[in-house]
DOMIDREN-999158 format. One record per residue: residue number from 1; residue in one letter; x, y, z of N, C-alpha, C, O in turn. Coordinates in steps of 0.05 Angstrom, whole numbers. Example, Ala and Ser with C-alpha at 12.3 -4.5 7.8 and 13.67 -1.06 7.14 Angstrom:
<rovos>
<rovo num="1" residuo="A" n_c1="264" n_c2="-114" n_c3="156" ca_c1="246" ca_c2="-90" ca_c3="156" c_c1="264" c_c2="-66" c_c3="156" o_c1="285" o_c2="-66" o_c3="169"/>
<rovo num="2" residuo="S" n_c1="257" n_c2="-45" n_c3="142" ca_c1="273" ca_c2="-21" ca_c3="143" c_c1="258" c_c2="1" c_c3="157" o_c1="268" o_c2="23" o_c3="161"/>
</rovos>
This chain:
<rovos>
<rovo num="1" residuo="X" n_c1="301" n_c2="-704" n_c3="-626" ca_c1="283" ca_c2="-689" ca_c3="-642" c_c1="278" c_c2="-704" c_c3="-668" o_c1="297" o_c2="-715" o_c3="-680"/>
<rovo num="2" residuo="X" n_c1="253" n_c2="-705" n_c3="-676" ca_c1="246" ca_c2="-720" ca_c3="-700" c_c1="253" c_c2="-706" c_c3="-726" o_c1="260" o_c2="-682" o_c3="-726"/>
<rovo num="3" residuo="X" n_c1="251" n_c2="-720" n_c3="-748" ca_c1="258" ca_c2="-709" ca_c3="-774" c_c1="239" c_c2="-686" c_c3="-782" o_c1="249" o_c2="-666" o_c3="-792"/>
<rovo num="4" residuo="X" n_c1="213" n_c2="-689" n_c3="-777" ca_c1="194" ca_c2="-668" ca_c3="-784" c_c1="199" c_c2="-643" c_c3="-767" o_c1="197" o_c2="-620" o_c3="-777"/>
<rovo num="5" residuo="X" n_c1="206" n_c2="-646" n_c3="-742" ca_c1="212" ca_c2="-623" ca_c3="-725" c_c1="237" c_c2="-609" c_c3="-734" o_c1="238" o_c2="-584" o_c3="-733"/>
<rovo num="6" residuo="X" n_c1="257" n_c2="-623" n_c3="-742" ca_c1="282" ca_c2="-611" ca_c3="-751" c_c1="277" c_c2="-595" c_c3="-777" o_c1="286" o_c2="-573" o_c3="-780"/>
<rovo num="7" residuo="X" n_c1="262" n_c2="-607" n_c3="-796" ca_c1="256" ca_c2="-593" ca_c3="-821" c_c1="239" c_c2="-568" c_c3="-815" o_c1="244" o_c2="-547" o_c3="-827"/>
<rovo num="8" residuo="X" n_c1="220" n_c2="-570" n_c3="-797" ca_c1="204" ca_c2="-547" ca_c3="-790" c_c1="220" c_c2="-525" c_c3="-778" o_c1="216" o_c2="-501" o_c3="-784"/>
<rovo num="9" residuo="X" n_c1="239" n_c2="-532" n_c3="-760" ca_c1="256" ca_c2="-512" ca_c3="-747" c_c1="274" c_c2="-498" c_c3="-768" o_c1="278" o_c2="-474" o_c3="-767"/>
<rovo num="10" residuo="X" n_c1="285" n_c2="-513" n_c3="-786" ca_c1="302" ca_c2="-502" ca_c3="-807" c_c1="285" c_c2="-483" c_c3="-825" o_c1="295" o_c2="-462" o_c3="-832"/>
<rovo num="11" residuo="X" n_c1="261" n_c2="-492" n_c3="-832" ca_c1="244" ca_c2="-475" ca_c3="-849" c_c1="237" c_c2="-449" c_c3="-834" o_c1="236" o_c2="-428" o_c3="-847"/>
<rovo num="12" residuo="X" n_c1="232" n_c2="-450" n_c3="-809" ca_c1="225" ca_c2="-427" ca_c3="-793" c_c1="249" c_c2="-408" c_c3="-792" o_c1="245" o_c2="-383" o_c3="-794"/>
<rovo num="13" residuo="X" n_c1="273" n_c2="-418" n_c3="-788" ca_c1="297" ca_c2="-401" ca_c3="-787" c_c1="301" c_c2="-388" c_c3="-814" o_c1="308" o_c2="-364" o_c3="-815"/>
<rovo num="14" residuo="X" n_c1="298" n_c2="-402" n_c3="-836" ca_c1="301" ca_c2="-391" ca_c3="-863" c_c1="279" c_c2="-369" c_c3="-868" o_c1="285" o_c2="-348" o_c3="-879"/>
<rovo num="15" residuo="X" n_c1="255" n_c2="-374" n_c3="-859" ca_c1="234" ca_c2="-355" ca_c3="-862" c_c1="240" c_c2="-329" c_c3="-849" o_c1="238" o_c2="-307" o_c3="-860"/>
<rovo num="16" residuo="X" n_c1="249" n_c2="-330" n_c3="-823" ca_c1="256" ca_c2="-306" ca_c3="-809" c_c1="280" c_c2="-292" c_c3="-820" o_c1="282" o_c2="-268" o_c3="-819"/>
<rovo num="17" residuo="X" n_c1="299" n_c2="-307" n_c3="-831" ca_c1="323" ca_c2="-295" ca_c3="-844" c_c1="314" c_c2="-279" c_c3="-868" o_c1="324" o_c2="-257" o_c3="-872"/>
<rovo num="18" residuo="X" n_c1="297" n_c2="-291" n_c3="-885" ca_c1="287" ca_c2="-277" ca_c3="-909" c_c1="271" c_c2="-252" c_c3="-901" o_c1="273" o_c2="-231" o_c3="-913"/>
<rovo num="19" residuo="X" n_c1="255" n_c2="-255" n_c3="-880" ca_c1="239" ca_c2="-232" ca_c3="-870" c_c1="257" c_c2="-210" c_c3="-860" o_c1="251" o_c2="-186" o_c3="-866"/>
<rovo num="20" residuo="X" n_c1="278" n_c2="-216" n_c3="-846" ca_c1="297" ca_c2="-196" ca_c3="-836" c_c1="311" c_c2="-182" c_c3="-859" o_c1="314" o_c2="-158" o_c3="-858"/>
<rovo num="21" residuo="X" n_c1="319" n_c2="-197" n_c3="-880" ca_c1="332" ca_c2="-185" ca_c3="-903" c_c1="312" c_c2="-166" c_c3="-917" o_c1="320" o_c2="-144" o_c3="-926"/>
<rovo num="22" residuo="X" n_c1="287" n_c2="-175" n_c3="-921" ca_c1="267" ca_c2="-158" ca_c3="-934" c_c1="262" c_c2="-132" c_c3="-919" o_c1="259" o_c2="-111" o_c3="-932"/>
<rovo num="23" residuo="X" n_c1="261" n_c2="-134" n_c3="-893" ca_c1="255" ca_c2="-110" ca_c3="-877" c_c1="279" c_c2="-90" c_c3="-878" o_c1="275" o_c2="-66" o_c3="-880"/>
<rovo num="24" residuo="X" n_c1="303" n_c2="-100" n_c3="-878" ca_c1="326" ca_c2="-82" ca_c3="-878" c_c1="331" c_c2="-70" c_c3="-905" o_c1="342" o_c2="-48" o_c3="-907"/>
<rovo num="25" residuo="X" n_c1="324" n_c2="-84" n_c3="-927" ca_c1="328" ca_c2="-74" ca_c3="-954" c_c1="304" c_c2="-58" c_c3="-964" o_c1="304" o_c2="-49" o_c3="-987"/>
<rovo num="26" residuo="X" n_c1="283" n_c2="-55" n_c3="-948" ca_c1="259" ca_c2="-42" ca_c3="-957" c_c1="263" c_c2="-13" c_c3="-963" o_c1="278" o_c2="1" o_c3="-950"/>
<rovo num="27" residuo="X" n_c1="250" n_c2="-3" n_c3="-985" ca_c1="251" ca_c2="25" ca_c3="-992" c_c1="234" c_c2="41" c_c3="-972" o_c1="211" o_c2="34" o_c3="-968"/>
<rovo num="28" residuo="X" n_c1="246" n_c2="61" n_c3="-961" ca_c1="232" ca_c2="77" ca_c3="-941" c_c1="213" c_c2="97" c_c3="-954" o_c1="218" o_c2="107" o_c3="-975"/>
<rovo num="29" residuo="X" n_c1="191" n_c2="102" n_c3="-941" ca_c1="171" ca_c2="122" ca_c3="-950" c_c1="180" c_c2="149" c_c3="-941" o_c1="189" o_c2="153" o_c3="-918"/>
<rovo num="30" residuo="X" n_c1="178" n_c2="169" n_c3="-960" ca_c1="186" ca_c2="196" ca_c3="-953" c_c1="164" c_c2="212" c_c3="-940" o_c1="169" o_c2="229" o_c3="-924"/>
<rovo num="31" residuo="X" n_c1="139" n_c2="206" n_c3="-948" ca_c1="116" ca_c2="220" ca_c3="-936" c_c1="92" c_c2="202" c_c3="-937" o_c1="93" o_c2="179" o_c3="-945"/>
<rovo num="32" residuo="X" n_c1="69" n_c2="213" n_c3="-929" ca_c1="44" ca_c2="197" ca_c3="-928" c_c1="35" c_c2="189" c_c3="-956" o_c1="24" o_c2="167" o_c3="-959"/>
<rovo num="33" residuo="X" n_c1="38" n_c2="206" n_c3="-976" ca_c1="30" ca_c2="199" ca_c3="-1003" c_c1="45" c_c2="175" c_c3="-1013" o_c1="34" o_c2="158" o_c3="-1027"/>
<rovo num="34" residuo="X" n_c1="71" n_c2="173" n_c3="-1007" ca_c1="86" ca_c2="150" ca_c3="-1015" c_c1="75" c_c2="125" c_c3="-1003" o_c1="75" o_c2="103" o_c3="-1015"/>
<rovo num="35" residuo="X" n_c1="66" n_c2="126" n_c3="-978" ca_c1="56" ca_c2="103" ca_c3="-964" c_c1="29" c_c2="94" c_c3="-976" o_c1="25" o_c2="71" o_c3="-982"/>
<rovo num="36" residuo="X" n_c1="11" n_c2="113" n_c3="-980" ca_c1="-16" ca_c2="106" ca_c3="-990" c_c1="-18" c_c2="101" c_c3="-1020" o_c1="-34" o_c2="85" o_c3="-1029"/>
<rovo num="37" residuo="X" n_c1="-1" n_c2="114" n_c3="-1036" ca_c1="-3" ca_c2="112" ca_c3="-1065" c_c1="21" c_c2="98" c_c3="-1077" o_c1="25" o_c2="100" o_c3="-1101"/>
<rovo num="38" residuo="X" n_c1="38" n_c2="85" n_c3="-1061" ca_c1="61" ca_c2="70" ca_c3="-1071" c_c1="80" c_c2="88" c_c3="-1087" o_c1="92" o_c2="79" o_c3="-1107"/>
<rovo num="39" residuo="X" n_c1="82" n_c2="113" n_c3="-1079" ca_c1="99" ca_c2="131" ca_c3="-1094" c_c1="89" c_c2="136" c_c3="-1123" o_c1="105" o_c2="145" o_c3="-1140"/>
<rovo num="40" residuo="X" n_c1="64" n_c2="130" n_c3="-1128" ca_c1="52" ca_c2="133" ca_c3="-1154" c_c1="67" c_c2="116" c_c3="-1175" o_c1="68" o_c2="124" o_c3="-1199"/>
<rovo num="41" residuo="X" n_c1="78" n_c2="94" n_c3="-1167" ca_c1="93" ca_c2="77" ca_c3="-1185" c_c1="80" c_c2="49" c_c3="-1188" o_c1="93" o_c2="31" o_c3="-1199"/>
<rovo num="42" residuo="X" n_c1="56" n_c2="46" n_c3="-1179" ca_c1="42" ca_c2="20" ca_c3="-1180" c_c1="33" c_c2="16" c_c3="-1209" o_c1="19" o_c2="33" o_c3="-1220"/>
<rovo num="43" residuo="X" n_c1="41" n_c2="-7" n_c3="-1221" ca_c1="33" ca_c2="-11" ca_c3="-1249" c_c1="3" c_c2="-16" c_c3="-1252" o_c1="-11" o_c2="-23" o_c3="-1232"/>
<rovo num="44" residuo="X" n_c1="-7" n_c2="-11" n_c3="-1276" ca_c1="-36" ca_c2="-12" ca_c3="-1281" c_c1="-48" c_c2="-40" c_c3="-1274" o_c1="-69" o_c2="-42" o_c3="-1262"/>
<rovo num="45" residuo="X" n_c1="-34" n_c2="-61" n_c3="-1281" ca_c1="-44" ca_c2="-88" ca_c3="-1277" c_c1="-47" c_c2="-94" c_c3="-1247" o_c1="-66" o_c2="-107" o_c3="-1238"/>
<rovo num="46" residuo="X" n_c1="-28" n_c2="-84" n_c3="-1230" ca_c1="-29" ca_c2="-89" ca_c3="-1201" c_c1="-52" c_c2="-72" c_c3="-1189" o_c1="-66" o_c2="-81" o_c3="-1171"/>
<rovo num="47" residuo="X" n_c1="-55" n_c2="-48" n_c3="-1199" ca_c1="-77" ca_c2="-31" ca_c3="-1190" c_c1="-104" c_c2="-44" c_c3="-1197" o_c1="-123" o_c2="-43" o_c3="-1181"/>
<rovo num="48" residuo="X" n_c1="-106" n_c2="-55" n_c3="-1221" ca_c1="-131" ca_c2="-68" ca_c3="-1230" c_c1="-138" c_c2="-92" c_c3="-1212" o_c1="-161" o_c2="-96" o_c3="-1204"/>
<rovo num="49" residuo="X" n_c1="-118" n_c2="-109" n_c3="-1207" ca_c1="-122" ca_c2="-133" ca_c3="-1190" c_c1="-131" c_c2="-124" c_c3="-1162" o_c1="-149" o_c2="-137" o_c3="-1150"/>
<rovo num="50" residuo="X" n_c1="-119" n_c2="-104" n_c3="-1151" ca_c1="-126" ca_c2="-94" ca_c3="-1124" c_c1="-155" c_c2="-84" c_c3="-1124" o_c1="-170" o_c2="-90" o_c3="-1105"/>
<rovo num="51" residuo="X" n_c1="-162" n_c2="-69" n_c3="-1144" ca_c1="-189" ca_c2="-58" ca_c3="-1146" c_c1="-210" c_c2="-80" c_c3="-1148" o_c1="-230" o_c2="-80" o_c3="-1134"/>
<rovo num="52" residuo="X" n_c1="-205" n_c2="-99" n_c3="-1166" ca_c1="-224" ca_c2="-121" ca_c3="-1170" c_c1="-227" c_c2="-138" c_c3="-1145" o_c1="-249" o_c2="-146" o_c3="-1138"/>
<rovo num="53" residuo="X" n_c1="-205" n_c2="-144" n_c3="-1131" ca_c1="-206" ca_c2="-160" ca_c3="-1107" c_c1="-222" c_c2="-146" c_c3="-1085" o_c1="-238" o_c2="-158" o_c3="-1071"/>
<rovo num="54" residuo="X" n_c1="-218" n_c2="-120" n_c3="-1083" ca_c1="-234" ca_c2="-104" ca_c3="-1063" c_c1="-263" c_c2="-103" c_c3="-1070" o_c1="-280" o_c2="-105" o_c3="-1053"/>
<rovo num="55" residuo="X" n_c1="-269" n_c2="-100" n_c3="-1095" ca_c1="-296" ca_c2="-97" ca_c3="-1104" c_c1="-312" c_c2="-123" c_c3="-1100" o_c1="-334" o_c2="-123" o_c3="-1091"/>
<rovo num="56" residuo="X" n_c1="-299" n_c2="-146" n_c3="-1108" ca_c1="-313" ca_c2="-171" ca_c3="-1104" c_c1="-317" c_c2="-178" c_c3="-1075" o_c1="-339" o_c2="-188" o_c3="-1068"/>
<rovo num="57" residuo="X" n_c1="-298" n_c2="-173" n_c3="-1058" ca_c1="-301" ca_c2="-179" ca_c3="-1030" c_c1="-323" c_c2="-162" c_c3="-1018" o_c1="-339" o_c2="-172" o_c3="-1002"/>
<rovo num="58" residuo="X" n_c1="-324" n_c2="-136" n_c3="-1024" ca_c1="-344" ca_c2="-119" ca_c3="-1013" c_c1="-372" c_c2="-127" c_c3="-1024" o_c1="-391" o_c2="-126" o_c3="-1009"/>
<rovo num="59" residuo="X" n_c1="-373" n_c2="-135" n_c3="-1049" ca_c1="-399" ca_c2="-144" ca_c3="-1061" c_c1="-409" c_c2="-169" c_c3="-1048" o_c1="-433" o_c2="-172" o_c3="-1043"/>
<rovo num="60" residuo="X" n_c1="-391" n_c2="-187" n_c3="-1042" ca_c1="-400" ca_c2="-212" ca_c3="-1030" c_c1="-409" c_c2="-208" c_c3="-1001" o_c1="-428" o_c2="-221" o_c3="-992"/>
<rovo num="61" residuo="X" n_c1="-396" n_c2="-189" n_c3="-987" ca_c1="-405" ca_c2="-183" ca_c3="-960" c_c1="-432" c_c2="-170" c_c3="-960" o_c1="-449" o_c2="-175" o_c3="-942"/>
<rovo num="62" residuo="X" n_c1="-437" n_c2="-152" n_c3="-978" ca_c1="-463" ca_c2="-138" ca_c3="-980" c_c1="-485" c_c2="-157" c_c3="-989" o_c1="-507" o_c2="-155" o_c3="-979"/>
<rovo num="63" residuo="X" n_c1="-478" n_c2="-175" n_c3="-1007" ca_c1="-498" ca_c2="-195" ca_c3="-1016" c_c1="-506" c_c2="-214" c_c3="-994" o_c1="-530" o_c2="-222" o_c3="-992"/>
<rovo num="64" residuo="X" n_c1="-487" n_c2="-221" n_c3="-978" ca_c1="-493" ca_c2="-239" ca_c3="-955" c_c1="-512" c_c2="-226" c_c3="-935" o_c1="-529" o_c2="-239" o_c3="-923"/>
<rovo num="65" residuo="X" n_c1="-508" n_c2="-200" n_c3="-931" ca_c1="-524" ca_c2="-185" ca_c3="-912" c_c1="-553" c_c2="-183" c_c3="-921" o_c1="-571" o_c2="-181" o_c3="-904"/>
<rovo num="66" residuo="X" n_c1="-558" n_c2="-183" n_c3="-947" ca_c1="-585" ca_c2="-181" ca_c3="-957" c_c1="-600" c_c2="-207" c_c3="-950" o_c1="-624" o_c2="-210" o_c3="-956"/>
</rovos>
């Protein structure tokens, strides 16, 4: 096995290990509102970035259709 393949395999194993840890330590949602509204704990700056990203993407799609 070559050097690049070995490094890729190690990176893949590390990625899946971190993913497994993140999934097992994840805070569980109690109800649907927690899922959709992040438990109403989303900071203003994150909400603003989400809104602007959605608005720009929708605007660019509509502008392209014109």
